[in-house]
OpenMM code with the backbone's topology and positions (N, CA, C; nanometers):
from openmm import Vec3, app, unit

residues = "MET ARG PRO GLY ILE HIS PRO GLU SER ARG LEU VAL VAL PHE ARG ASP ARG ALA ALA ASP ALA LEU PHE LEU THR ARG SER THR ALA SER THR ALA LYS THR ILE VAL TRP GLU ASP GLY THR THR TYR PRO LEU ILE ASP VAL GLU THR SER SER ALA GLY HIS PRO PHE TYR THR GLY THR ALA ARG VAL VAL ASP THR ALA GLY ARG ILE GLU ARG PHE GLN ARG ARG TYR GLY ARG ARG ALA THR PRO ARG ARG".split()
positions = [
    Vec3(2.6306, 17.3534, 14.2911),
    Vec3(2.5312, 17.4557, 14.2607),
    Vec3(2.4870, 17.4416, 14.1155),
    Vec3(2.3605, 17.4661, 14.0936),
    Vec3(2.3110, 17.4626, 13.9565),
    Vec3(2.3565, 17.5873, 13.8832),
    Vec3(2.4026, 17.5750, 13.7615),
    Vec3(2.4479, 17.6926, 13.6862),
    Vec3(2.3304, 17.7782, 13.6400),
    Vec3(2.3513, 17.9101, 13.6405),
    Vec3(2.2544, 18.0026, 13.5845),
    Vec3(2.1459, 18.0530, 13.6791),
    Vec3(2.1425, 18.0066, 13.8048),
    Vec3(2.0360, 18.0535, 13.8937),
    Vec3(2.0883, 18.1397, 14.0080),
    Vec3(2.2183, 18.1462, 14.0263),
    Vec3(2.2766, 18.2222, 14.1363),
    Vec3(2.3342, 18.3544, 14.0861),
    Vec3(2.3229, 18.4612, 14.1647),
    Vec3(2.3816, 18.5891, 14.1233),
    Vec3(2.5342, 18.5804, 14.1239),
    Vec3(2.5949, 18.6647, 14.0427),
    Vec3(2.7409, 18.6653, 14.0314),
    Vec3(2.8024, 18.7293, 14.1559),
    Vec3(2.8959, 18.6598, 14.2167),
    Vec3(2.9682, 18.7108, 14.3328),
    Vec3(3.1026, 18.7650, 14.2852),
    Vec3(3.1363, 18.8871, 14.3304),
    Vec3(3.2621, 18.9495, 14.2877),
    Vec3(3.3192, 19.0307, 14.4035),
    Vec3(3.4419, 19.0749, 14.3905),
    Vec3(3.5038, 19.1576, 14.4928),
    Vec3(3.4451, 19.2976, 14.4891),
    Vec3(3.4084, 19.3483, 14.6071),
    Vec3(3.3459, 19.4793, 14.6213),
    Vec3(3.4073, 19.5472, 14.7433),
    Vec3(3.4221, 19.6801, 14.7379),
    Vec3(3.4707, 19.7574, 14.8515),
    Vec3(3.3509, 19.8212, 14.9210),
    Vec3(3.3397, 19.7972, 15.0520),
    Vec3(3.2384, 19.8613, 15.1342),
    Vec3(3.3056, 19.9720, 15.2135),
    Vec3(3.2467, 20.0926, 15.2107),
    Vec3(3.3014, 20.2067, 15.2840),
    Vec3(3.2049, 20.2449, 15.3949),
    Vec3(3.2540, 20.2380, 15.5192),
    Vec3(3.1769, 20.2812, 15.6350),
    Vec3(3.1955, 20.4310, 15.6472),
    Vec3(3.0909, 20.5061, 15.6211),
    Vec3(3.1011, 20.6519, 15.6207),
    Vec3(3.1183, 20.7091, 15.7600),
    Vec3(3.0645, 20.6438, 15.8629),
    Vec3(3.0746, 20.6952, 15.9986),
    Vec3(3.2146, 20.6750, 16.0560),
    Vec3(3.2760, 20.5597, 16.0294),
    Vec3(3.4074, 20.5285, 16.0858),
    Vec3(3.5199, 20.5554, 15.9870),
    Vec3(3.4873, 20.5915, 15.8640),
    Vec3(3.5863, 20.6153, 15.7593),
    Vec3(3.6776, 20.4933, 15.7420),
    Vec3(3.6148, 20.3761, 15.7241),
    Vec3(3.6875, 20.2510, 15.7077),
    Vec3(3.6482, 20.1866, 15.5756),
    Vec3(3.7410, 20.1123, 15.5154),
    Vec3(3.7160, 20.0424, 15.3900),
    Vec3(3.7358, 19.8932, 15.4098),
    Vec3(3.6475, 19.8126, 15.3476),
    Vec3(3.6555, 19.6678, 15.3545),
    Vec3(3.6474, 19.6119, 15.2134),
    Vec3(3.7381, 19.5234, 15.1766),
    Vec3(3.7327, 19.4536, 15.0486),
    Vec3(3.6828, 19.3127, 15.0753),
    Vec3(3.5680, 19.2791, 15.0167),
    Vec3(3.5079, 19.1480, 15.0390),
    Vec3(3.4261, 19.1086, 14.9162),
    Vec3(3.3722, 18.9895, 14.9172),
    Vec3(3.2891, 18.9430, 14.8066),
    Vec3(3.1436, 18.9783, 14.8339),
    Vec3(3.0706, 19.0129, 14.7265),
    Vec3(2.9305, 19.0472, 14.7395),
    Vec3(2.8611, 19.0307, 14.6052),
    Vec3(2.7290, 19.0202, 14.6104),
    Vec3(2.6484, 19.0160, 14.4888),
    Vec3(2.5784, 19.1494, 14.4645),
    Vec3(2.5964, 19.2457, 14.5556),
    Vec3(2.5320, 19.3765, 14.5426),
    Vec3(2.5889, 19.4516, 14.4230),
    Vec3(2.5043, 19.5328, 14.3588),
    Vec3(2.5492, 19.6090, 14.2419),
    Vec3(2.5494, 19.7578, 14.2736),
    Vec3(2.6379, 19.8303, 14.2090),
    Vec3(2.6501, 19.9740, 14.2268),
    Vec3(2.7186, 20.0340, 14.1047),
    Vec3(2.7003, 20.1642, 14.0861),
    Vec3(2.7642, 20.2328, 13.9745),
    Vec3(2.8941, 20.3006, 14.0173),
    Vec3(2.9157, 20.3162, 14.1492),
    Vec3(3.0362, 20.3816, 14.1997),
    Vec3(3.1543, 20.2854, 14.1966),
    Vec3(3.2742, 20.3401, 14.1772),
    Vec3(3.3956, 20.2603, 14.1803),
    Vec3(3.5021, 20.3308, 14.2629),
    Vec3(3.6032, 20.2548, 14.3040),
    Vec3(3.7141, 20.3093, 14.3810),
    Vec3(3.8397, 20.2300, 14.3453),
    Vec3(3.9536, 20.2979, 14.3489),
    Vec3(4.0808, 20.2310, 14.3256),
    Vec3(4.1330, 20.1834, 14.4603),
    Vec3(4.1549, 20.0516, 14.4727),
    Vec3(4.2004, 19.9911, 14.5968),
    Vec3(4.3507, 20.0074, 14.6114),
    Vec3(4.4058, 19.9677, 14.7251),
    Vec3(4.5476, 19.9839, 14.7554),
    Vec3(4.6388, 19.9132, 14.6560),
    Vec3(4.5902, 19.8060, 14.5931),
    Vec3(4.6721, 19.7326, 14.4965),
    Vec3(4.6648, 19.7907, 14.3560),
    Vec3(4.5895, 19.9005, 14.3379),
    Vec3(4.5783, 19.9661, 14.2080),
    Vec3(4.4631, 19.9167, 14.1228),
    Vec3(4.3893, 19.8195, 14.1691),
    Vec3(4.2757, 19.7644, 14.0957),
    Vec3(4.1496, 19.8436, 14.1285),
    Vec3(4.0649, 19.8639, 14.0289),
    Vec3(3.9383, 19.9344, 14.0482),
    Vec3(3.8295, 19.8343, 14.0828),
    Vec3(3.7563, 19.8621, 14.1926),
    Vec3(3.6491, 19.7762, 14.2397),
    Vec3(3.5211, 19.8582, 14.2540),
    Vec3(3.4045, 19.7929, 14.2492),
    Vec3(3.2783, 19.8622, 14.2791),
    Vec3(3.2787, 19.9080, 14.4253),
    Vec3(3.2147, 20.0221, 14.4528),
    Vec3(3.2116, 20.0803, 14.5865),
    Vec3(3.0684, 20.0889, 14.6361),
    Vec3(3.0451, 20.0405, 14.7598),
    Vec3(2.9148, 20.0493, 14.8231),
    Vec3(2.9330, 20.1222, 14.9554),
    Vec3(2.8595, 20.2328, 14.9743),
    Vec3(2.8648, 20.3097, 15.0979),
    Vec3(2.7631, 20.2542, 15.1966),
    Vec3(2.8062, 20.2351, 15.3218),
    Vec3(2.7177, 20.1908, 15.4283),
    Vec3(2.7285, 20.2889, 15.5438),
    Vec3(2.6207, 20.2999, 15.6210),
    Vec3(2.6196, 20.3923, 15.7344),
    Vec3(2.6918, 20.3345, 15.8552),
    Vec3(2.6791, 20.2057, 15.8789),
    Vec3(2.7376, 20.1436, 15.9965),
    Vec3(2.7964, 20.0080, 15.9603),
    Vec3(2.9140, 19.9799, 16.0126),
    Vec3(2.9759, 19.8486, 15.9969),
    Vec3(3.0402, 19.8114, 16.1297),
    Vec3(3.1117, 19.7018, 16.1320),
    Vec3(3.1765, 19.6594, 16.2553),
    Vec3(3.2854, 19.7559, 16.2993),
    Vec3(3.3356, 19.8396, 16.2086),
    Vec3(3.4409, 19.9352, 16.2435),
    Vec3(3.3885, 20.0505, 16.3285),
    Vec3(3.2605, 20.0823, 16.3192),
    Vec3(3.2087, 20.1957, 16.3929),
    Vec3(3.0877, 20.1669, 16.4787),
    Vec3(3.0374, 20.0430, 16.4761),
    Vec3(2.9177, 20.0103, 16.5534),
    Vec3(2.9521, 19.9977, 16.7014),
    Vec3(2.8705, 20.0565, 16.7900),
    Vec3(2.8995, 20.0530, 16.9342),
    Vec3(2.9127, 19.9119, 16.9917),
    Vec3(2.8427, 19.8150, 16.9370),
    Vec3(2.8523, 19.6784, 16.9880),
    Vec3(2.9935, 19.6235, 16.9702),
    Vec3(3.0562, 19.6529, 16.8571),
    Vec3(3.1896, 19.5998, 16.8290),
    Vec3(3.3011, 19.6866, 16.8861),
    Vec3(3.2799, 19.8167, 16.8947),
    Vec3(3.3849, 19.9059, 16.9412),
    Vec3(3.3820, 19.9281, 17.0916),
    Vec3(3.2676, 19.9051, 17.1567),
    Vec3(3.2560, 19.9250, 17.2999),
    Vec3(3.2381, 20.0700, 17.3397),
    Vec3(3.2169, 20.1580, 17.2439),
    Vec3(3.1950, 20.2986, 17.2735),
    Vec3(3.0482, 20.3318, 17.2558),
    Vec3(3.0004, 20.4243, 17.3358),
    Vec3(2.8603, 20.4669, 17.3259),
    Vec3(2.8541, 20.5917, 17.2402),
    Vec3(2.7684, 20.5872, 17.1390),
    Vec3(2.7459, 20.7048, 17.0551),
    Vec3(2.6090, 20.6920, 16.9910),
    Vec3(2.5574, 20.8012, 16.9430),
    Vec3(2.4268, 20.8019, 16.8794),
    Vec3(2.4423, 20.7506, 16.7368),
    Vec3(2.3656, 20.6476, 16.7020),
    Vec3(2.3734, 20.5869, 16.5702),
    Vec3(2.2603, 20.6352, 16.4810),
    Vec3(2.1661, 20.7130, 16.5352),
    Vec3(2.0481, 20.7563, 16.4620),
    Vec3(2.0845, 20.8637, 16.3599),
    Vec3(2.1304, 20.8233, 16.2417),
    Vec3(2.1634, 20.9194, 16.1366),
    Vec3(2.0469, 20.9424, 16.0419),
    Vec3(1.9482, 20.8548, 16.0453),
    Vec3(1.8365, 20.8658, 15.9513),
    Vec3(1.7182, 20.9411, 16.0091),
    Vec3(1.7273, 20.9887, 16.1338),
    Vec3(1.6171, 21.0616, 16.1938),
    Vec3(1.4991, 20.9734, 16.2266),
    Vec3(1.5251, 20.8581, 16.2836),
    Vec3(1.4188, 20.7618, 16.3105),
    Vec3(1.3155, 20.8152, 16.4083),
    Vec3(1.3610, 20.8890, 16.5086),
    Vec3(1.2671, 20.9419, 16.6084),
    Vec3(1.1737, 21.0433, 16.5449),
    Vec3(1.2285, 21.1340, 16.4642),
    Vec3(1.1461, 21.2339, 16.3978),
    Vec3(1.0485, 21.1690, 16.3006),
    Vec3(1.0936, 21.0680, 16.2311),
    Vec3(1.0077, 20.9984, 16.1358),
    Vec3(0.8936, 20.9270, 16.2094),
    Vec3(0.9236, 20.8666, 16.3243),
    Vec3(0.8209, 20.8009, 16.4053),
    Vec3(0.7181, 20.9023, 16.4537),
    Vec3(0.7650, 21.0185, 16.5020),
    Vec3(0.6726, 21.1195, 16.5529),
    Vec3(0.5872, 21.1785, 16.4415),
    Vec3(0.6422, 21.1950, 16.3223),
    Vec3(0.5614, 21.2434, 16.2105),
    Vec3(0.4578, 21.1403, 16.1701),
    Vec3(0.4950, 21.0143, 16.1709),
    Vec3(0.4041, 20.9093, 16.1272),
    Vec3(0.2902, 20.8896, 16.2264),
    Vec3(0.3219, 20.8831, 16.3552),
    Vec3(0.2198, 20.8521, 16.4545),
    Vec3(0.1790, 20.9733, 16.5361),
    Vec3(0.2526, 21.0799, 16.5303),
    Vec3(0.2172, 21.2038, 16.5999),
    Vec3(0.2295, 21.1919, 16.7508),
    Vec3(0.2261, 21.3057, 16.8146),
    Vec3(0.2281, 21.3080, 16.9609),
    Vec3(0.0848, 21.3210, 17.0094),
    Vec3(0.0534, 21.2521, 17.1145),
    Vec3(-0.0812, 21.2600, 17.1706),
    Vec3(-0.0857, 21.3719, 17.2731),
    Vec3(-0.1964, 21.4500, 17.2712),
    Vec3(-0.2110, 21.5636, 17.3632),
    Vec3(-0.2318, 21.5142, 17.5052),
    Vec3(-0.3108, 21.4090, 17.5208),
    Vec3(-0.3324, 21.3535, 17.6551),
    Vec3(-0.2871, 21.2083, 17.6534),
    Vec3(-0.2220, 21.1654, 17.7598),
    Vec3(-0.1757, 21.0255, 17.7624),
    Vec3(-0.2935, 20.9294, 17.7754),
    Vec3(-0.2818, 20.8146, 17.7125),
    Vec3(-0.3854, 20.7114, 17.7219),
    Vec3(-0.3804, 20.6445, 17.8578),
    Vec3(-0.4962, 20.6024, 17.9047),
    Vec3(-0.5030, 20.5297, 18.0323),
    Vec3(-0.5566, 20.3923, 18.0111),
] * unit.nanometer
topology = app.Topology()
chain = topology.addChain("A")
for resn in residues:
    res = topology.addResidue(resn, chain)
    for name in ("N", "CA", "C"):
        topology.addAtom(name, app.Element.getBySymbol(name[0]), res)
């Protein structure tokens, strides 16, 4: 790799808020939050809504994943039609 053109990769903790799971992995993402890991070391913390710990595809359970209100946002953006199109 050429020096100076790649972002710095470091250990980061990802927290799945839906499944209440923590993952320690490498990432280039930046954040101001930190957390103390099980080994006593402080790492940057990134909160995510869904990960493999809680996603229905990986867990085999059916649940509603729409936490951002996608349906409501779609209806506000495009509205409901009074008469159906033919």
